[in-house]
Every structure is written in structure tokens, then in C-alpha cells.
C-alpha positions in Angstrom: 20.8 7.2 10.7 16.8 5.8 10.2 16.0 2.3 10.5 13.5 0.0 8.6 10.0 1.3 8.6 6.9 -0.9 9.1 4.3 0.1 6.7 1.2 -0.3 7.6 -2.0 -2.1 5.3 -4.0 1.5 5.9 -1.0 3.1 3.8 -1.0 0.7 1.2 -4.7 0.9 0.8 -4.7 4.6 1.2 -2.1 5.1 -1.5 -4.9 3.5 -4.1 -8.0 4.6 -2.4 -9.0 8.3 -3.5 -12.1 8.6 -1.8 -10.4 10.4 1.3 -8.2 12.9 -0.9 -6.0 14.1 2.2 -5.2 10.1 3.4 -4.5 9.4 0.0 -2.3 12.3 -0.3 -0.4 11.5 2.8 -0.1 8.1 1.9 1.3 8.8 -1.4 4.3 11.2 0.1 5.2 8.3 2.5 5.4 5.6 -0.4 7.5 8.1 -2.4 9.7 8.9 0.8 9.8 5.4 1.2 10.8 4.6 -2.8 13.7 7.1 -2.3 15.6 5.1 0.0 15.7 1.5 -0.9 15.1 -1.1 2.0 13.8 1.6 4.2 10.2 0.5 4.0 9.0 -3.1 5.2 5.9 -5.1 4.9 4.8 -8.4 6.4 3.1 -11.0 4.4 -0.5 -10.2 6.5 -0.1 -6.6 5.5 0.1 -7.6 2.0 -2.9 -10.0 2.4 -4.7 -7.6 3.8 -4.1 -5.2 1.4 -5.2 -7.6 -1.4 -8.2 -8.5 0.4 -9.2 -4.8 1.4 -8.6 -3.5 -2.3 -10.4 -6.4 -4.2 -13.3 -7.1 -2.0 -14.2 -4.1 0.0 -12.9 -1.1 -1.6 -15.3 0.4 -4.1 -14.5 0.4 -6.4 -11.9 -1.7 -6.1 -8.9 -3.0 -8.1 -8.8 -5.7 -10.5 -7.3 -9.1 -8.9 -4.6 -9.2 -11.4 -3.7 -5.6 -10.6 -3.8 -5.9 -7.1 -1.3 -9.0 -7.3 1.1 -7.0 -9.4 1.1 -4.4 -6.9 1.9 -7.0 -4.1 4.5 -8.7 -6.4 2.8 -12.0 -6.9 3.4 -13.6 -10.2 
């Protein structure tokens, strides 16, 4: 049995960033695999904060702040 997998910020960012198609595709594969087994992927508050900061302030084109909030599960 595989234990919990810690998901780093880069996986979340590359899942949204299409500038490097190889990294984007690999991140999407990881995310799909983690969604297939509930509870397998885990993230920290720090990772979610880093993701939000990166996709709204440094990623070009970036995500809208409301979209980024929904992505991390914040109301």
C-alpha cells in the first residue's frame, strides 16, 4: 500500500502553467493519479500559500485571484 504523497508547490503550479508543456503534462498526470485515490495527495498551508502567490503574481499569464482562491479551496 502506498502512503500519503506530499504534493509540492511546483506540481500545483505546473498543473496550471502551460509554458513548459512537458512539465505541465507530467504535473497533470500526477494530479489525475492523486485524484483517483482520495486521501493519497496531501498539501500544507505553506504550499497553498506559495501556489496562490505564484499563480496570481509571478505566473504570466497569471490566474485571476478568485479563480486561484477556488483552486485552493478558500471561500
